[in-house]
A tleap script that builds the chain and sets N, CA, C and O, in Angstrom:
source leaprc.protein.ff14SB
mol = sequence {
  NMET ASN ARG SER GLY LEU ASP LYS LEU SER
  ILE HIE LEU SER PHE ARG VAL PHE LEU ALA
  ILE LEU ALA ALA LEU THR PHE TYR VAL TYR
  ARG ASP TYR LEU LEU LEU ASP LYS LEU TYR
  LEU PHE LYS ASP ILE GLY SER ASP THR ILE
  ASN GLY PHE TYR PRO ARG LEU ILE HIE ILE
  ALA ASP TYR LEU ARG THR GLU GLY LEU PRO
  MET TRP SER PHE ASN GLN GLY MET GLY GLN
  ASN ILE PHE PRO GLY SER LEU GLY ASN PRO
  PHE GLU TRP PRO CLEU
}
set mol.1.N position { -20.901 30.493 -26.531 }
set mol.1.CA position { -19.592 29.858 -26.496 }
set mol.1.C position { -19.154 29.601 -27.938 }
set mol.1.O position { -19.932 29.113 -28.757 }
set mol.2.N position { -17.927 29.929 -28.229 }
set mol.2.CA position { -17.430 29.730 -29.591 }
set mol.2.C position { -17.024 28.277 -29.822 }
set mol.2.O position { -17.072 27.449 -28.912 }
set mol.3.N position { -16.635 27.996 -31.025 }
set mol.3.CA position { -16.325 26.622 -31.438 }
set mol.3.C position { -15.131 26.050 -30.672 }
set mol.3.O position { -15.143 24.882 -30.283 }
set mol.4.N position { -14.099 26.875 -30.454 }
set mol.4.CA position { -12.916 26.366 -29.747 }
set mol.4.C position { -13.225 26.061 -28.285 }
set mol.4.O position { -12.633 25.150 -27.707 }
set mol.5.N position { -14.139 26.806 -27.684 }
set mol.5.CA position { -14.538 26.546 -26.312 }
set mol.5.C position { -15.256 25.213 -26.186 }
set mol.5.O position { -15.048 24.483 -25.217 }
set mol.6.N position { -16.098 24.891 -27.157 }
set mol.6.CA position { -16.786 23.601 -27.155 }
set mol.6.C position { -15.819 22.457 -27.384 }
set mol.6.O position { -15.964 21.386 -26.796 }
set mol.7.N position { -14.822 22.684 -28.245 }
set mol.7.CA position { -13.812 21.650 -28.487 }
set mol.7.C position { -13.017 21.363 -27.209 }
set mol.7.O position { -12.762 20.207 -26.874 }
set mol.8.N position { -12.634 22.422 -26.509 }
set mol.8.CA position { -11.885 22.234 -25.268 }
set mol.8.C position { -12.736 21.521 -24.222 }
set mol.8.O position { -12.236 20.670 -23.486 }
set mol.9.N position { -14.018 21.867 -24.156 }
set mol.9.CA position { -14.913 21.228 -23.204 }
set mol.9.C position { -15.084 19.747 -23.522 }
set mol.9.O position { -15.094 18.913 -22.616 }
set mol.10.N position { -15.219 19.418 -24.797 }
set mol.10.CA position { -15.382 18.012 -25.166 }
set mol.10.C position { -14.090 17.226 -24.939 }
set mol.10.O position { -14.135 16.046 -24.594 }
set mol.11.N position { -12.952 17.870 -25.130 }
set mol.11.CA position { -11.681 17.195 -24.869 }
set mol.11.C position { -11.537 16.907 -23.371 }
set mol.11.O position { -11.135 15.809 -22.985 }
set mol.12.N position { -11.865 17.887 -22.532 }
set mol.12.CA position { -11.781 17.675 -21.086 }
set mol.12.C position { -12.773 16.607 -20.622 }
set mol.12.O position { -12.452 15.780 -19.769 }
set mol.13.N position { -13.971 16.635 -21.187 }
set mol.13.CA position { -14.971 15.640 -20.815 }
set mol.13.C position { -14.555 14.241 -21.256 }
set mol.13.O position { -14.695 13.279 -20.500 }
set mol.14.N position { -14.049 14.131 -22.470 }
set mol.14.CA position { -13.629 12.810 -22.953 }
set mol.14.C position { -12.419 12.300 -22.167 }
set mol.14.O position { -12.302 11.095 -21.939 }
set mol.15.N position { -11.520 13.192 -21.750 }
set mol.15.CA position { -10.376 12.778 -20.948 }
set mol.15.C position { -10.829 12.274 -19.584 }
set mol.15.O position { -10.298 11.282 -19.085 }
set mol.16.N position { -11.796 12.941 -18.981 }
set mol.16.CA position { -12.312 12.507 -17.684 }
set mol.16.C position { -13.050 11.173 -17.798 }
set mol.16.O position { -12.941 10.327 -16.910 }
set mol.17.N position { -13.790 10.984 -18.873 }
set mol.17.CA position { -14.468 9.710 -19.100 }
set mol.17.C position { -13.433 8.602 -19.284 }
set mol.17.O position { -13.596 7.502 -18.756 }
set mol.18.N position { -12.369 8.892 -20.032 }
set mol.18.CA position { -11.294 7.922 -20.222 }
set mol.18.C position { -10.643 7.547 -18.896 }
set mol.18.O position { -10.399 6.367 -18.643 }
set mol.19.N position { -10.360 8.524 -18.053 }
set mol.19.CA position { -9.759 8.247 -16.742 }
set mol.19.C position { -10.696 7.434 -15.854 }
set mol.19.O position { -10.249 6.554 -15.118 }
set mol.20.N position { -11.995 7.728 -15.922 }
set mol.20.CA position { -12.950 6.972 -15.111 }
set mol.20.C position { -13.025 5.522 -15.572 }
set mol.20.O position { -13.072 4.611 -14.745 }
set mol.21.N position { -13.038 5.299 -16.882 }
set mol.21.CA position { -13.067 3.935 -17.415 }
set mol.21.C position { -11.777 3.204 -17.067 }
set mol.21.O position { -11.811 2.034 -16.688 }
set mol.22.N position { -10.646 3.880 -17.191 }
set mol.22.CA position { -9.355 3.285 -16.857 }
set mol.22.C position { -9.286 2.923 -15.367 }
set mol.22.O position { -8.799 1.848 -15.017 }
set mol.23.N position { -9.762 3.797 -14.502 }
set mol.23.CA position { -9.771 3.514 -13.065 }
set mol.23.C position { -10.692 2.342 -12.747 }
set mol.23.O position { -10.356 1.502 -11.913 }
set mol.24.N position { -11.843 2.275 -13.398 }
set mol.24.CA position { -12.769 1.166 -13.156 }
set mol.24.C position { -12.168 -0.160 -13.614 }
set mol.24.O position { -12.289 -1.167 -12.916 }
set mol.25.N position { -11.522 -0.170 -14.781 }
set mol.25.CA position { -10.881 -1.389 -15.272 }
set mol.25.C position { -9.725 -1.815 -14.379 }
set mol.25.O position { -9.553 -3.002 -14.104 }
set mol.26.N position { -8.940 -0.855 -13.928 }
set mol.26.CA position { -7.815 -1.161 -13.044 }
set mol.26.C position { -8.323 -1.733 -11.722 }
set mol.26.O position { -7.757 -2.692 -11.197 }
set mol.27.N position { -9.383 -1.147 -11.190 }
set mol.27.CA position { -9.948 -1.678 -9.951 }
set mol.27.C position { -10.486 -3.085 -10.162 }
set mol.27.O position { -10.317 -3.951 -9.303 }
set mol.28.N position { -11.134 -3.319 -11.298 }
set mol.28.CA position { -11.682 -4.644 -11.577 }
set mol.28.C position { -10.575 -5.696 -11.673 }
set mol.28.O position { -10.721 -6.799 -11.145 }
set mol.29.N position { -9.485 -5.364 -12.335 }
set mol.29.CA position { -8.393 -6.320 -12.516 }
set mol.29.C position { -7.690 -6.610 -11.186 }
set mol.29.O position { -7.375 -7.765 -10.899 }
set mol.30.N position { -7.442 -5.584 -10.376 }
set mol.30.CA position { -6.676 -5.735 -9.143 }
set mol.30.C position { -7.547 -5.699 -7.889 }
set mol.30.O position { -7.039 -5.404 -6.806 }
set mol.31.N position { -8.838 -5.989 -8.003 }
set mol.31.CA position { -9.754 -5.853 -6.876 }
set mol.31.C position { -9.389 -6.759 -5.706 }
set mol.31.O position { -9.556 -6.366 -4.552 }
set mol.32.N position { -8.894 -7.962 -5.983 }
set mol.32.CA position { -8.534 -8.870 -4.885 }
set mol.32.C position { -7.377 -8.317 -4.060 }
set mol.32.O position { -7.339 -8.486 -2.841 }
set mol.33.N position { -6.443 -7.663 -4.722 }
set mol.33.CA position { -5.297 -7.093 -4.009 }
set mol.33.C position { -5.662 -5.773 -3.334 }
set mol.33.O position { -5.194 -5.496 -2.229 }
set mol.34.N position { -6.489 -4.957 -3.982 }
set mol.34.CA position { -6.877 -3.678 -3.395 }
set mol.34.C position { -7.814 -3.853 -2.206 }
set mol.34.O position { -7.789 -3.049 -1.274 }
set mol.35.N position { -8.631 -4.887 -2.229 }
set mol.35.CA position { -9.535 -5.158 -1.119 }
set mol.35.C position { -8.907 -6.079 -0.076 }
set mol.35.O position { -9.578 -6.513 0.860 }
set mol.36.N position { -7.627 -6.372 -0.241 }
set mol.36.CA position { -6.820 -7.165 0.681 }
set mol.36.C position { -7.320 -8.595 0.843 }
set mol.36.O position { -7.151 -9.195 1.905 }
set mol.37.N position { -7.938 -9.148 -0.210 }
set mol.37.CA position { -8.298 -10.562 -0.200 }
set mol.37.C position { -7.082 -11.437 -0.483 }
set mol.37.O position { -7.013 -12.578 -0.026 }
set mol.38.N position { -6.122 -10.902 -1.236 }
set mol.38.CA position { -4.896 -11.616 -1.563 }
set mol.38.C position { -3.704 -10.718 -1.255 }
set mol.38.O position { -3.828 -9.493 -1.241 }
set mol.39.N position { -2.549 -11.333 -1.009 }
set mol.39.CA position { -1.308 -10.596 -0.806 }
set mol.39.C position { -0.361 -10.899 -1.955 }
set mol.39.O position { -0.350 -12.011 -2.483 }
set mol.40.N position { 0.428 -9.914 -2.337 }
set mol.40.CA position { 1.378 -10.074 -3.424 }
set mol.40.C position { 2.750 -10.365 -2.818 }
set mol.40.O position { 3.550 -9.455 -2.601 }
set mol.41.N position { 3.009 -11.652 -2.548 }
set mol.41.CA position { 4.257 -12.064 -1.928 }
set mol.41.C position { 5.021 -12.968 -2.890 }
set mol.41.O position { 4.426 -13.779 -3.599 }
set mol.42.N position { 6.338 -12.822 -2.908 }
set mol.42.CA position { 7.183 -13.637 -3.770 }
set mol.42.C position { 7.709 -14.836 -2.987 }
set mol.42.O position { 8.098 -14.707 -1.826 }
set mol.43.N position { 7.719 -15.990 -3.626 }
set mol.43.CA position { 8.225 -17.192 -2.965 }
set mol.43.C position { 9.529 -17.688 -3.566 }
set mol.43.O position { 10.239 -18.453 -2.914 }
set mol.44.N position { 9.869 -17.288 -4.773 }
set mol.44.CA position { 11.017 -17.865 -5.454 }
set mol.44.C position { 12.242 -16.975 -5.290 }
set mol.44.O position { 12.790 -16.885 -4.191 }
set mol.45.N position { 12.674 -16.330 -6.338 }
set mol.45.CA position { 13.923 -15.582 -6.306 }
set mol.45.C position { 13.786 -14.275 -5.509 }
set mol.45.O position { 14.773 -13.761 -4.984 }
set mol.46.N position { 12.583 -13.753 -5.424 }
set mol.46.CA position { 12.369 -12.541 -4.645 }
set mol.46.C position { 11.743 -12.844 -3.316 }
set mol.46.O position { 10.826 -12.140 -2.892 }
set mol.47.N position { 12.208 -13.867 -2.647 }
set mol.47.CA position { 11.566 -14.334 -1.419 }
set mol.47.C position { 11.827 -13.438 -0.219 }
set mol.47.O position { 11.445 -13.790 0.898 }
set mol.48.N position { 12.456 -12.308 -0.413 }
set mol.48.CA position { 12.704 -11.419 0.717 }
set mol.48.C position { 11.406 -10.843 1.274 }
set mol.48.O position { 11.382 -10.401 2.423 }
set mol.49.N position { 10.323 -10.836 0.489 }
set mol.49.CA position { 9.062 -10.349 1.033 }
set mol.49.C position { 8.522 -11.291 2.102 }
set mol.49.O position { 7.964 -10.837 3.101 }
set mol.50.N position { 8.680 -12.586 1.906 }
set mol.50.CA position { 8.202 -13.544 2.905 }
set mol.50.C position { 9.238 -13.737 4.007 }
set mol.50.O position { 8.871 -13.811 5.180 }
set mol.51.N position { 10.505 -13.820 3.665 }
set mol.51.CA position { 11.545 -14.118 4.649 }
set mol.51.C position { 12.000 -12.909 5.455 }
set mol.51.O position { 12.432 -13.062 6.597 }
set mol.52.N position { 11.913 -11.726 4.889 }
set mol.52.CA position { 12.441 -10.554 5.577 }
set mol.52.C position { 11.399 -9.544 5.994 }
set mol.52.O position { 11.348 -9.152 7.160 }
set mol.53.N position { 10.568 -9.117 5.061 }
set mol.53.CA position { 9.639 -8.026 5.350 }
set mol.53.C position { 8.394 -8.480 6.090 }
set mol.53.O position { 7.969 -7.820 7.038 }
set mol.54.N position { 7.802 -9.587 5.682 }
set mol.54.CA position { 6.530 -10.030 6.250 }
set mol.54.C position { 6.628 -10.308 7.756 }
set mol.54.O position { 5.756 -9.860 8.499 }
set mol.55.N position { 7.647 -11.024 8.236 }
set mol.55.CA position { 7.725 -11.233 9.696 }
set mol.55.C position { 7.892 -9.933 10.477 }
set mol.55.O position { 7.333 -9.785 11.563 }
set mol.56.N position { 8.654 -8.994 9.932 }
set mol.56.CA position { 8.846 -7.719 10.611 }
set mol.56.C position { 7.547 -6.925 10.657 }
set mol.56.O position { 7.233 -6.309 11.676 }
set mol.57.N position { 6.784 -6.933 9.553 }
set mol.57.CA position { 5.510 -6.226 9.529 }
set mol.57.C position { 4.510 -6.848 10.507 }
set mol.57.O position { 3.767 -6.132 11.178 }
set mol.58.N position { 4.494 -8.166 10.584 }
set mol.58.CA position { 3.601 -8.833 11.534 }
set mol.58.C position { 4.006 -8.493 12.970 }
set mol.58.O position { 3.149 -8.252 13.821 }
set mol.59.N position { 5.318 -8.474 13.233 }
set mol.59.CA position { 5.801 -8.130 14.576 }
set mol.59.C position { 5.392 -6.708 14.953 }
set mol.59.O position { 4.943 -6.472 16.075 }
set mol.60.N position { 5.543 -5.765 14.032 }
set mol.60.CA position { 5.183 -4.376 14.332 }
set mol.60.C position { 3.675 -4.246 14.520 }
set mol.60.O position { 3.226 -3.516 15.403 }
set mol.61.N position { 2.887 -4.944 13.704 }
set mol.61.CA position { 1.429 -4.885 13.845 }
set mol.61.C position { 0.994 -5.452 15.192 }
set mol.61.O position { 0.123 -4.883 15.850 }
set mol.62.N position { 1.593 -6.570 15.610 }
set mol.62.CA position { 1.268 -7.143 16.922 }
set mol.62.C position { 1.678 -6.210 18.051 }
set mol.62.O position { 0.953 -6.054 19.034 }
set mol.63.N position { 2.842 -5.594 17.906 }
set mol.63.CA position { 3.326 -4.670 18.941 }
set mol.63.C position { 2.406 -3.463 19.048 }
set mol.63.O position { 2.086 -3.026 20.154 }
set mol.64.N position { 1.973 -2.916 17.904 }
set mol.64.CA position { 1.056 -1.779 17.932 }
set mol.64.C position { -0.271 -2.161 18.576 }
set mol.64.O position { -0.860 -1.357 19.299 }
set mol.65.N position { -0.739 -3.357 18.328 }
set mol.65.CA position { -2.014 -3.798 18.888 }
set mol.65.C position { -1.929 -4.006 20.399 }
set mol.65.O position { -2.859 -3.655 21.126 }
set mol.66.N position { -0.826 -4.573 20.874 }
set mol.66.CA position { -0.745 -4.904 22.295 }
set mol.66.C position { -0.114 -3.807 23.137 }
set mol.66.O position { -0.589 -3.536 24.239 }
set mol.67.N position { 0.939 -3.170 22.650 }
set mol.67.CA position { 1.706 -2.221 23.465 }
set mol.67.C position { 1.454 -0.760 23.118 }
set mol.67.O position { 1.556 0.104 23.989 }
set mol.68.N position { 1.131 -0.472 21.875 }
set mol.68.CA position { 0.968 0.914 21.443 }
set mol.68.C position { 2.120 1.328 20.546 }
set mol.68.O position { 2.560 0.560 19.690 }
set mol.69.N position { 2.601 2.532 20.746 }
set mol.69.CA position { 3.670 3.086 19.919 }
set mol.69.C position { 4.942 2.264 20.071 }
set mol.69.O position { 5.401 2.046 21.192 }
set mol.70.N position { 5.523 1.800 18.956 }
set mol.70.CA position { 6.707 0.937 19.064 }
set mol.70.C position { 7.926 1.694 19.584 }
set mol.70.O position { 8.300 2.736 19.045 }
set mol.71.N position { 8.520 1.175 20.603 }
set mol.71.CA position { 9.733 1.764 21.170 }
set mol.71.C position { 10.849 0.723 21.268 }
set mol.71.O position { 11.818 0.788 20.511 }
set mol.72.N position { 10.727 -0.218 22.171 }
set mol.72.CA position { 11.766 -1.205 22.411 }
set mol.72.C position { 11.124 -2.581 22.417 }
set mol.72.O position { 10.092 -2.786 23.056 }
set mol.73.N position { 11.730 -3.522 21.707 }
set mol.73.CA position { 11.153 -4.854 21.634 }
set mol.73.C position { 12.223 -5.897 21.906 }
set mol.73.O position { 13.313 -5.851 21.335 }
set mol.74.N position { 11.901 -6.834 22.782 }
set mol.74.CA position { 12.799 -7.950 23.037 }
set mol.74.C position { 12.517 -9.117 22.098 }
set mol.74.O position { 13.156 -10.162 22.214 }
set mol.75.N position { 11.591 -8.966 21.187 }
set mol.75.CA position { 11.291 -10.011 20.211 }
set mol.75.C position { 12.200 -9.942 18.989 }
set mol.75.O position { 12.112 -10.804 18.114 }
set mol.76.N position { 13.050 -8.961 18.912 }
set mol.76.CA position { 14.026 -8.843 17.834 }
set mol.76.C position { 15.417 -8.929 18.450 }
set mol.76.O position { 15.874 -8.007 19.125 }
set mol.77.N position { 16.062 -10.027 18.208 }
set mol.77.CA position { 17.412 -10.212 18.729 }
set mol.77.C position { 17.423 -10.183 20.245 }
set mol.77.O position { 16.535 -10.744 20.887 }
set mol.78.N position { 18.428 -9.529 20.824 }
set mol.78.CA position { 18.519 -9.392 22.274 }
set mol.78.C position { 17.694 -8.203 22.758 }
set mol.78.O position { 17.716 -7.865 23.941 }
set mol.79.N position { 16.981 -7.585 21.856 }
set mol.79.CA position { 16.186 -6.400 22.155 }
set mol.79.C position { 16.734 -5.226 21.379 }
set mol.79.O position { 17.940 -4.982 21.372 }
set mol.80.N position { 15.852 -4.504 20.730 }
set mol.80.CA position { 16.308 -3.336 19.982 }
set mol.80.C position { 15.163 -2.355 19.802 }
set mol.80.O position { 13.990 -2.688 19.968 }
set mol.81.N position { 15.544 -1.146 19.458 }
set mol.81.CA position { 14.589 -0.082 19.215 }
set mol.81.C position { 13.934 -0.342 17.862 }
set mol.81.O position { 14.633 -0.464 16.856 }
set mol.82.N position { 12.607 -0.427 17.819 }
set mol.82.CA position { 11.932 -0.649 16.548 }
set mol.82.C position { 11.198 0.596 16.081 }
set mol.82.O position { 10.501 0.546 15.068 }
set mol.83.N position { 11.332 1.711 16.787 }
set mol.83.CA position { 10.647 2.946 16.403 }
set mol.83.C position { 11.127 3.511 15.068 }
set mol.83.O position { 10.285 3.755 14.205 }
set mol.84.N position { 12.429 3.737 14.839 }
set mol.84.CA position { 12.836 4.381 13.591 }
set mol.84.C position { 12.521 3.563 12.351 }
set mol.84.O position { 12.192 4.131 11.309 }
set mol.85.N position { 12.612 2.251 12.440 }
set mol.85.CA position { 12.384 1.444 11.256 }
set mol.85.C position { 10.926 1.216 10.941 }
set mol.85.O position { 10.605 0.757 9.845 }
set mol.86.N position { 10.032 1.519 11.864 }
set mol.86.CA position { 8.639 1.172 11.626 }
set mol.86.C position { 7.778 2.353 11.198 }
set mol.86.O position { 6.933 2.187 10.318 }
set mol.87.N position { 7.949 3.509 11.766 }
set mol.87.CA position { 7.065 4.617 11.447 }
set mol.87.C position { 7.619 5.543 10.371 }
set mol.87.O position { 6.929 6.477 9.965 }
set mol.88.N position { 8.809 5.321 9.908 }
set mol.88.CA position { 9.339 6.148 8.842 }
set mol.88.C position { 8.880 5.707 7.466 }
set mol.88.O position { 9.033 6.451 6.497 }
set mol.89.N position { 8.325 4.521 7.362 }
set mol.89.CA position { 7.877 3.983 6.083 }
set mol.89.C position { 6.372 4.187 5.951 }
set mol.89.O position { 5.613 3.624 6.740 }
set mol.90.N position { 5.917 4.982 4.969 }
set mol.90.CA position { 4.477 5.240 4.851 }
set mol.90.C position { 3.666 3.999 4.496 }
set mol.90.O position { 2.452 3.990 4.699 }
set mol.91.N position { 4.296 2.959 3.975 }
set mol.91.CA position { 3.561 1.745 3.651 }
set mol.91.C position { 3.203 0.945 4.902 }
set mol.91.O position { 2.371 0.040 4.843 }
set mol.92.N position { 3.822 1.272 6.023 }
set mol.92.CA position { 3.512 0.595 7.284 }
set mol.92.C position { 2.508 1.374 8.135 }
set mol.92.O position { 2.076 0.875 9.174 }
set mol.93.N position { 2.133 2.567 7.724 }
set mol.93.CA position { 1.197 3.368 8.511 }
set mol.93.C position { -0.170 2.719 8.648 }
set mol.93.O position { -0.780 2.877 9.706 }
set mol.94.N position { -0.708 1.991 7.652 }
set mol.94.CA position { -2.027 1.364 7.855 }
set mol.94.C position { -2.026 0.294 8.940 }
set mol.94.O position { -3.097 -0.085 9.413 }
set mol.95.N position { -0.864 -0.204 9.350 }
set mol.95.CA position { -0.825 -1.212 10.399 }
set mol.95.C position { -1.392 -0.660 11.680 }
set mol.95.O position { -1.444 -1.366 12.687 }
savepdb mol mol.pdb
quit
């Protein structure tokens, strides 16, 4: 292997080591949130996470647990279809 090949190999290796260290540090800093020990909810000016999104997510999670695939729910207003708003968002798929 010539000199430039070794340089490229060391650059790729050092970049991978850098990414591994960066991923480990990021996991260490945000481990409580990534392991779902804590939730990142706003209470002050951005309170829409607690007042708007969180109750809807809890409702959909309960509906999935008890009824299955969300279709029609009388727990929202006079009753409405909750299918389009719940499964189109990939952040709600883990529910």
